[in-house]
C-alpha positions as CSV (number, residue, x, y, z in Angstrom):
1,X,-6.6,42.1,-6.3
2,X,-4.7,38.0,-6.8
3,X,-7.6,35.0,-5.7
4,X,-5.9,32.0,-5.7
5,X,-8.3,28.8,-5.8
6,X,-6.7,24.8,-5.7
7,X,-8.0,23.1,-8.7
8,X,-10.4,20.0,-9.1
9,X,-8.1,16.8,-9.4
10,X,-7.5,15.3,-12.0
11,X,-10.1,12.5,-13.0
12,X,-6.9,10.4,-15.0
13,X,-3.7,10.0,-13.0
14,X,-0.5,12.3,-13.4
15,X,0.7,11.4,-17.0
16,X,4.0,11.1,-15.1
17,X,3.1,8.1,-13.0
18,X,0.9,6.4,-15.9
19,X,3.6,7.0,-18.5
20,X,5.8,3.7,-17.2
21,X,3.1,1.2,-16.3
22,X,1.5,1.9,-19.3
23,X,4.7,1.5,-21.6
24,X,5.0,-1.6,-20.0
25,X,1.1,-2.7,-20.3
26,X,1.5,-2.0,-23.6
27,X,5.1,-3.9,-24.7
28,X,3.6,-7.0,-22.8
29,X,0.0,-6.7,-25.0
30,X,2.0,-6.4,-27.9
31,X,4.9,-9.1,-27.1
32,X,2.2,-11.8,-26.2
33,X,0.8,-11.4,-29.4
34,X,3.8,-11.2,-31.2
35,X,5.8,-13.9,-29.9
36,X,2.6,-16.4,-29.1
37,X,3.7,-19.0,-28.6
38,X,7.1,-17.8,-26.7
39,X,10.1,-20.4,-27.0
40,X,11.6,-22.2,-24.1
41,X,14.4,-20.0,-23.6
42,X,12.6,-17.1,-23.5
43,X,10.1,-18.2,-21.1
44,X,12.6,-19.6,-19.0
45,X,14.2,-16.3,-19.0
46,X,10.8,-14.2,-17.7
47,X,9.6,-17.5,-15.5
48,X,13.4,-17.0,-13.3
49,X,12.9,-13.1,-13.9
50,X,8.9,-13.7,-12.2
51,X,10.9,-15.0,-9.0
52,X,14.1,-13.0,-9.2
53,X,11.5,-9.5,-9.3
54,X,9.3,-10.9,-6.4
55,X,12.0,-11.7,-4.1
56,X,13.7,-8.3,-4.2
57,X,10.3,-6.7,-4.6
58,X,10.0,-8.1,-0.9
59,X,13.5,-7.3,0.4
60,X,13.0,-3.9,-0.3
61,X,9.6,-3.5,1.3
62,X,11.2,-5.5,4.0
63,X,14.6,-3.1,4.5
64,X,12.3,-0.2,4.4
65,X,9.4,-1.6,6.4
66,X,6.7,-1.1,4.5
67,X,3.6,-3.2,4.3
68,X,2.1,-2.1,0.8
69,X,1.9,-4.4,-1.7
70,X,3.8,-7.3,0.3
71,X,0.2,-8.9,0.2
72,X,-0.3,-7.7,-3.2
73,X,3.0,-9.4,-4.3
74,X,2.3,-12.1,-2.1
75,X,-1.7,-13.0,-4.2
76,X,0.3,-12.7,-7.2
77,X,3.4,-14.9,-7.0
78,X,0.6,-17.8,-5.3
79,X,-1.8,-17.1,-8.1
80,X,1.5,-18.3,-10.5
81,X,2.5,-20.9,-8.8
82,X,-1.0,-22.7,-8.4
83,X,-1.8,-21.5,-12.4
84,X,1.0,-23.2,-13.2
85,X,0.7,-26.4,-10.8
86,X,-2.7,-26.7,-12.0
87,X,-1.8,-26.4,-15.5
88,X,0.7,-29.3,-15.3
89,X,-2.0,-31.9,-12.6
90,X,-4.8,-31.3,-14.8
91,X,-3.5,-30.9,-18.3
92,X,-5.8,-29.2,-20.8
93,X,-8.8,-29.8,-18.5
94,X,-7.2,-27.4,-16.1
95,X,-10.1,-24.6,-16.5
96,X,-12.9,-26.5,-14.9
97,X,-10.8,-28.6,-12.1
98,X,-12.2,-27.4,-8.6
99,X,-9.1,-25.9,-7.6
100,X,-8.5,-23.8,-10.5
101,X,-12.5,-22.2,-10.1
102,X,-11.3,-21.3,-6.4
103,X,-8.4,-20.3,-7.5
104,X,-10.1,-17.6,-10.1
105,X,-12.4,-17.4,-7.1
106,X,-10.2,-15.9,-4.6
107,X,-7.0,-14.3,-6.5
108,X,-9.4,-11.3,-7.5
109,X,-11.1,-10.7,-4.4
110,X,-7.4,-11.2,-2.3
111,X,-6.2,-8.1,-5.2
112,X,-9.2,-6.0,-4.1
113,X,-8.3,-6.4,-0.2
114,X,-4.9,-5.6,-0.6
115,X,-5.3,-3.1,-2.7
116,X,-6.9,-1.3,-0.8
117,X,-5.2,-2.5,2.2
118,X,-3.9,1.2,4.3
119,X,-0.4,2.5,4.7
120,X,1.9,0.6,7.4
121,X,4.6,-1.4,8.6
122,X,5.5,-4.5,7.3
123,X,7.1,-5.7,11.0
124,X,3.9,-5.5,13.4
125,X,1.6,-8.8,14.5
126,X,-1.4,-7.8,12.5
127,X,0.5,-8.6,9.5
128,X,0.2,-12.2,11.0
129,X,-2.8,-12.3,10.8
130,X,-3.4,-11.3,7.0
131,X,-0.6,-13.7,6.3
132,X,-2.8,-16.9,7.8
133,X,-6.0,-15.3,6.6
134,X,-4.0,-15.9,2.5
135,X,-3.2,-19.8,3.4
136,X,-6.3,-20.1,5.3
137,X,-7.9,-19.7,2.2
138,X,-6.0,-22.0,0.3
139,X,-6.4,-24.6,3.4
140,X,-10.5,-24.1,2.7
141,X,-10.1,-24.1,-1.0
142,X,-8.5,-27.5,-0.8
143,X,-11.1,-28.9,1.3
144,X,-13.6,-27.7,-0.9
145,X,-12.2,-28.8,-4.0
146,X,-11.6,-32.8,-2.5
147,X,-15.8,-33.2,-2.4
148,X,-16.3,-31.3,-5.4
149,X,-17.6,-28.3,-4.7
150,X,-16.4,-25.0,-6.9
151,X,-17.6,-21.2,-7.2
152,X,-18.8,-22.3,-11.2
153,X,-20.6,-19.4,-12.3
154,X,-20.5,-19.9,-16.0
155,X,-23.0,-19.1,-19.1
156,X,-21.0,-20.9,-21.1
157,X,-18.0,-23.6,-21.0
158,X,-15.0,-20.6,-21.7
159,X,-13.5,-22.3,-24.2
160,X,-12.1,-18.9,-25.4
161,X,-11.5,-17.9,-21.8
162,X,-9.9,-18.9,-19.0
163,X,-12.0,-17.7,-16.4
164,X,-15.6,-18.4,-15.7
165,X,-18.1,-15.7,-16.0
166,X,-18.7,-14.9,-12.3
167,X,-14.2,-14.9,-12.1
168,X,-15.0,-12.3,-15.2
169,X,-17.4,-10.3,-13.1
170,X,-15.0,-10.4,-10.0
171,X,-12.2,-9.0,-11.8
172,X,-14.1,-6.8,-13.9
173,X,-14.9,-5.0,-10.3
174,X,-11.6,-5.3,-9.7
175,X,-10.0,-3.2,-12.1
176,X,-12.9,-0.9,-12.0
177,X,-12.1,-0.5,-8.2
178,X,-8.4,-0.1,-9.3
179,X,-8.8,2.9,-12.1
180,X,-11.0,4.9,-10.1
181,X,-8.6,4.9,-7.1
182,X,-5.8,5.5,-9.0
183,X,-7.7,8.4,-11.0
184,X,-8.3,10.1,-7.6
185,X,-5.4,10.0,-6.0
186,X,-2.5,10.0,-8.7
187,X,0.0,8.3,-6.4
188,X,3.1,6.2,-8.1
189,X,1.8,2.9,-6.5
190,X,-1.5,2.7,-7.0
191,X,-1.5,3.4,-10.4
192,X,1.2,1.1,-11.1
193,X,-0.8,-2.1,-9.1
194,X,-4.2,-1.0,-11.6
195,X,-2.0,-1.9,-14.4
196,X,-0.3,-4.7,-12.8
197,X,-3.7,-6.0,-12.2
198,X,-4.5,-5.6,-15.6
199,X,-2.0,-8.1,-16.5
200,X,-2.6,-10.5,-14.1
201,X,-6.3,-10.3,-15.6
202,X,-4.9,-11.1,-19.0
203,X,-2.8,-13.7,-17.7
204,X,-5.7,-16.0,-16.3
205,X,-7.9,-14.8,-19.2
206,X,-5.4,-16.4,-21.6
207,X,-4.4,-19.0,-19.3
208,X,-5.1,-21.7,-21.8
209,X,-2.3,-20.4,-23.9
210,X,1.4,-21.5,-23.0
211,X,2.9,-17.8,-22.7
212,X,0.5,-15.9,-21.5
213,X,0.1,-16.5,-17.7
214,X,4.5,-16.1,-18.0
215,X,4.6,-13.1,-19.6
216,X,1.9,-11.1,-18.3
217,X,2.5,-12.1,-14.8
218,X,6.4,-10.9,-15.7
219,X,5.0,-7.6,-16.2
220,X,2.8,-7.4,-13.5
221,X,5.4,-8.1,-10.9
222,X,8.3,-5.6,-13.3
223,X,5.6,-2.9,-12.8
224,X,5.1,-3.2,-9.3
225,X,8.8,-3.6,-8.8
226,X,9.4,-0.2,-10.6
227,X,7.0,1.6,-8.7
228,X,8.1,0.6,-5.7
229,X,11.6,2.2,-6.5
230,X,10.2,5.3,-7.9
231,X,7.9,5.5,-5.0
232,X,10.8,5.5,-2.3
233,X,12.9,7.9,-4.0
234,X,10.0,9.8,-4.3
235,X,8.9,9.8,-0.5
236,X,12.8,9.9,0.3
237,X,13.3,13.5,-1.8
238,X,9.7,14.9,-2.3
239,X,7.0,16.0,0.0
240,X,3.6,14.0,-0.7
241,X,1.1,17.0,-0.4
242,X,2.8,20.1,-2.2
243,X,5.3,18.1,-4.7
244,X,8.1,20.0,-3.1
245,X,11.7,19.1,-1.8
246,X,11.2,17.5,1.3
247,X,12.8,17.6,4.5
248,X,14.9,14.0,3.9
249,X,15.9,15.6,1.0
250,X,17.2,18.8,2.6
251,X,19.6,16.4,5.2
252,X,20.9,15.1,1.6
253,X,21.6,18.2,0.1
254,X,22.7,20.1,2.7
255,X,26.3,18.8,2.3
256,X,25.9,20.5,-1.0
257,X,25.4,23.6,-0.2
258,X,28.0,26.8,-1.6
259,X,30.3,28.1,0.8
260,X,28.6,31.5,1.0
261,X,24.3,31.8,1.3
262,X,21.1,32.2,3.6
263,X,19.0,29.8,5.0
264,X,15.0,31.6,4.6
265,X,12.3,30.2,6.6
266,X,8.5,31.1,5.7
267,X,6.1,29.3,8.6
268,X,2.3,29.8,7.8
269,X,0.9,32.3,10.5
270,X,-2.1,30.2,12.8
271,X,-1.5,26.9,10.9
272,X,-3.0,24.9,13.8
273,X,-6.1,27.2,14.3
274,X,-6.6,26.4,10.7
275,X,-6.6,22.6,11.0
276,X,-9.6,23.1,13.4
277,X,-11.8,25.6,11.7
278,X,-11.9,23.9,8.2
279,X,-10.4,20.5,9.2
280,X,-7.4,18.4,8.1
281,X,-8.2,18.4,4.0
282,X,-8.8,22.3,4.2
283,X,-5.9,22.6,6.1
284,X,-4.0,20.5,3.5
285,X,-5.5,22.5,0.7
286,X,-4.6,25.5,2.0
287,X,-0.7,24.9,2.5
288,X,-1.1,23.4,-1.1
289,X,-1.8,26.9,-2.3
290,X,1.0,28.6,-0.2
291,X,2.6,26.2,-1.3
292,X,2.3,27.0,-5.2
293,X,2.2,30.7,-4.5
294,X,5.7,30.5,-2.7
295,X,7.3,28.8,-5.7
296,X,5.2,31.2,-8.4
297,X,7.4,33.9,-6.4
298,X,10.5,32.3,-5.5
299,X,11.8,31.1,-9.0
300,X,15.6,30.6,-8.8
301,X,16.1,29.0,-5.3
302,X,15.0,26.0,-4.4
303,X,12.2,25.0,-1.9
304,X,12.1,23.0,0.6
305,X,8.8,22.2,2.7
306,X,10.9,21.3,5.9
307,X,7.9,20.9,8.9
308,X,3.6,20.4,8.2
309,X,3.6,24.6,8.5
310,X,7.1,25.8,7.8
311,X,9.2,26.0,4.1
312,X,12.8,26.6,4.1
313,X,14.3,28.3,1.4
314,X,18.5,28.2,0.2
315,X,19.1,31.5,-1.1
316,X,22.7,30.6,-2.4
317,X,25.4,33.1,-2.9
318,X,23.0,35.6,-1.4
319,X,23.3,37.3,1.8
320,X,20.5,38.0,4.5
321,X,19.7,41.1,3.2
322,X,19.4,40.0,-0.4
323,X,17.7,36.7,1.4
324,X,15.4,39.5,3.1
325,X,14.4,41.2,0.3
326,X,13.3,37.9,-1.1
327,X,11.7,36.4,1.4
328,X,9.6,39.8,2.0
329,X,8.1,39.8,-1.9
330,X,6.7,35.9,-0.6
331,X,5.2,37.3,2.2
332,X,3.9,40.2,0.4
333,X,2.4,38.3,-2.4
334,X,0.6,36.0,0.5
335,X,-0.9,38.4,2.3
336,X,-2.0,40.6,-0.9
337,X,-3.3,37.2,-2.2
338,X,-6.8,35.7,-2.1
339,X,-7.7,31.8,-1.4
340,X,-11.0,30.0,-2.1
341,X,-10.9,27.2,-0.3
342,X,-13.8,24.5,-2.1
343,X,-17.2,25.5,-1.3
344,X,-16.6,28.7,0.5
345,X,-17.5,31.6,-1.3
346,X,-15.9,33.7,0.5
347,X,-12.3,34.4,0.3
348,X,-9.7,33.7,2.5
349,X,-6.7,35.4,3.8
350,X,-3.7,34.2,4.6
351,X,-0.5,35.5,6.5
352,X,3.0,34.3,6.7
353,X,5.8,34.9,8.9
354,X,9.6,34.7,7.4
355,X,12.8,34.9,9.1
356,X,16.2,34.9,7.3
357,X,20.0,34.1,8.5
358,X,23.2,33.7,5.9
359,X,25.9,31.1,6.6
360,X,28.7,32.3,9.3
361,X,32.6,31.0,8.7
362,X,32.0,29.8,13.1
363,X,28.7,27.6,11.4
364,X,29.7,23.9,11.3
365,X,26.9,23.2,9.3
366,X,23.8,24.2,7.7
367,X,21.4,23.5,10.6
368,X,23.6,25.6,12.8
369,X,22.5,28.6,10.2
370,X,18.8,27.3,10.4
371,X,18.8,26.8,14.3
372,X,19.6,31.2,13.9
373,X,16.7,31.6,12.3
374,X,14.3,29.6,13.8
375,X,15.4,31.5,17.2
376,X,14.5,34.7,15.0
377,X,11.5,33.9,13.9
378,X,10.1,32.9,17.7
379,X,11.2,36.0,18.7
380,X,9.2,37.8,16.1
381,X,6.1,36.1,16.9
382,X,6.2,36.8,20.2
383,X,4.8,40.3,19.5
384,X,3.5,39.7,15.9
385,X,2.8,38.1,12.9
386,X,3.4,39.1,9.2
387,X,6.7,40.0,9.0
388,X,10.1,39.2,8.0
389,X,13.1,39.3,10.0
390,X,16.8,39.0,10.2
391,X,18.9,37.0,12.7
């Protein structure tokens, strides 16, 4: 009998989510060492690109009403503005100025806070307080700077570095925390923010060199900008838990289905009960295992996760009899499998119920076919489970 187990999450982020941010990071480092000092025209171009990308990122996040990583970008933007301002005002001694010491202290702290900021909507009153807290820090730093107070914990005057010892410790803590979190989640956004945080750190570290700030901060915001676009595309077309196509993808693709097709539904039996017994994490793990089993069995047609407990399959150019046979194969494969969850030594037996309906000439769209399949499924559920029915 086949036994299925959910493998532990990889320690390192997924390669596909790491490749592009790592490439941009490597390009920034190589470009910095190869071109330093960068020509004035190049600096001006990157300087303009930085502000354009910041503005573009904000507009995209505002349009999709997404809070993360707006405040991370805001901290990056303010850091970039103030570094350049302090360097202009203080000249070669900027590293010992109280304003710069405060910036090196508050920047990593804010980046850590906003990296771990939960997902949420941007257009909410609570976010106003977050915005005010950022500006309050700069106001406090300005007041302390006027009386000559600054967090200057330094073993030696950092002639080789734009950071004192305390700031190096804070940035090191930041990067370690970012790496651990991004490694555990492997998400597009958090992986990109890890590399962006590393680039911001290098911008501070080499701040005494003319081109370092512009190159590394521009690379950081470019990394974030690309990740925002990737993440929006991924969340629109993919289900985060299973990696299957999402309900939104089904709605978008529905207009491109062929003239002849059948719609199949695979519904996890006793889904709510699984959540009560094994908790949310256990329920998610079992859902992911069932999704993997479905895709292993059905390799010819696209599978969508339509609702938390339902998967929809479009059997292109097949009638409901052919779709029925395919669903029966899926149902039997899941019913005959043993699912091992976490530390539970005893394997679990899970079942699914299925229904199929084919496209008729009278159907105006795919959703009428889907509704018919749903009705057949609900009718079956009145009597039994672990069966496949036709509409």
